[in-house]
N, C-alpha and C positions, 0 to 999 in steps of 0.2 A: 519382588513382592513376597512377603511372608504369608503363610496361610496358618491361621490359628488352630490349635488343637481343640477338640470338642469341649465346650463349656457345659455347665449344668443346664443353662437355658436352652442351648442347642439340643442337648440330649432330651430334654422334656418336649421340645417341639417335634423331635423325631418320634418319641413315644405317642404324641398326640396326632401323628400323621401329617404334620405341617412341613416335615423335611423328608427327603427320600435318600436312601443310601445308593451310592454309585461306586463301582469298583473300576479302578484305572486299569486299562489294558495297554500294553505296549510302552515304548520309550519316548513318546512324543512330548511329554510334559516334564522330562528330566531337566534339571535336577530337582525341581520343586516337588513333583509327584512321581513316585516310583511305581512300576508295574505291580499290580495286585493290592496297592494301597486303596483304602476306602475313604470317601468324602461324603459329606451331606450336601444336598442341594435344596434351595428354596424354589419350589416349583411355581409359585404364584407371584414372584417379584416383578415380572415384566408385563403384567396385565394392563397397567396404566402408565408404564414408563418404558424407556429404552435402556438397553444395557449401556454401561459406561466403558470407555477405553481402559484397559488394564484388568477388568474383571475376568474371572475364570468362569466359563459356562459349560453346561452340557447341552448339546444340540443334536437334533436328528440329522443324519447325513442327507444331503439334498437329493442324491440319486439312489441310495441304498436304504430303503425304509426300515429295515430291521437293524440298522447300525446306529449307535449313539456315539458321539464324539465328545471329548473334553478338551477344550481349547481356550486360549486367551483372546479377548476382544481387542483388536488392534485398530479398528476403524468403525465408526457408526455413521451411516449415510442419513441424509435428511428423510429419505423414504422409509427408514426403519430397518434397512438391511445392514448386516454386520460382516466385516472381514475378520475371520478367525484364524489364528495361527498357534501352532504348538511352540512351547518354549525351546524345544530341541528341533530346529528346523530341518536338520539333516535326516531325521527319522520321523518326520511328521507329514501326514497327508492332511492338507488343510485348504483354506480358501485360495491358495496359490494354484491348486489343482482343480478344485470344483467351483470356485467363485464365491461370491457373497452368499450369506445365509439370511433368509427372511426372519424377522422377529418371531413369527409364528412357529418356526422350526426350533427355536431355543426353548428347551425344557425348563431350565432354571439356572440360577447362579450358585456357584460353590460357596458355601459359608464356612466350612471348617474341615479338618481331617477327622475321620471317625476311627477311634481306637487308639 
């Protein structure tokens, strides 16, 4: 899956506070996202819907409240929980270690690269 570069629309949504910047840490999303690369996330996109398989999301770590993760949705259960995995499984801490993530723990969907 490709991730688009920022568009004028996405930039304006960021200026208006409708998007949030997120900086990638670590190698878990290589080759798609590199460490220190920035993306924009849509924070309100899952208020009335569930994530879809294949989307890249930012979520709160289920056991470390101060840690946020960027991962790909690989499974969505009927109860709204999601199995999240990094694109680089050898260097990713994800649902294989900590289990499914509840929809409430998902901060938002990645919409584009920033910069």
